[in-house]
N, C-alpha and C positions, 0 to 999 in steps of 0.2 A: 113469252115475249119473242124468243128466237123464231118460233113458228110464224108469228105475225109478220116479222120482218121478211122472212123468206116468202111469204105469200104476197107481200106488197112490193118487194124488190128483189134483192139478192141475198144469198146466204152470207153468214158471217165469214165463212172461208173465202168466198168470192170477193167479199169486201176487203179482205186483208191481202189477197193475192197480188193485186197491182202494187200496193205499197211495198210488200216484201220483194217483189220482182225488181222494182225500181231501186230499192236500197241495196240489193245484192248482185244485180246483173253486171257482169264485166262489160257487156256491150254498151250499157248506159254510161259507164265510167269511161270506156275507151273513146266513145263518140262525143264525150263531154256534153251530154244532153242536159240542158238547163232551161228552166222557165217554160216548159211545155205542159200541156194539159193531157192527162191520160184518163181513159175510161176503162171499165172492166172488160175484159181482163187484159191489162197492159197494152192497150191500143192508143196510139197518139191520136188526138182529135183537136179540132179548132175550139177555142173558147167562144162563149156567147158574146154578142156585141156589148152587153152590159158589163161583162167581166173585163173587156178590153178598153173600156171607157176611162181614159186617164184623168179627165176632169173630175169625174165622179169619184175615182180613187183618191184624188187629192182632197176633195171635199170630205170624204169619209175620215181620212186621217187627221184632219184638223177640226173635226166636229166635236161638240160637247160629249157625244156618245163615247168616243174613243178616250176622251180625257177621263171619263168615269171608269172605263174598263182598264186603262193603262195609266194609273196615276203616277207611276214611277218613270214613265217614258217621257222624257223631255224633248218635245219636238217644237221647233219654232215655226209658226205658220208661214212666215215670209220665206224661210228656206225651203219649205215643201212646195210652195206655190211657184218657186223659180226653178226647182229641181226637175230634171227630166229623167231621173232614175227611179221611178216608182214602178 
C-alpha cells in the first residue's frame, strides 16, 4: 500500500512533514500564522476558489450530510447563515 501511494503521490514521510513542521516551527508560532493553506513541503499556497466559497461552506455546515456526521454538534441554521466567521 505504501508503494502504491508513493507512486501516485507523495511518500508517507513527505505527507507528514508539512503537518509536523507547522506544529513545531517557532517561525509559525512567532508570526501567528493562522488560516493559511500549505502544500508539501511546508510551502504556503492559495486555496482553490471552491475552498474559499463562503456560501458553499455555510450550505455544507447546515446540510443533512453534516447532521448525520456530527449528531452531537448543535448548530442553528439561522446563526450560521448570518455569521461571517466561517
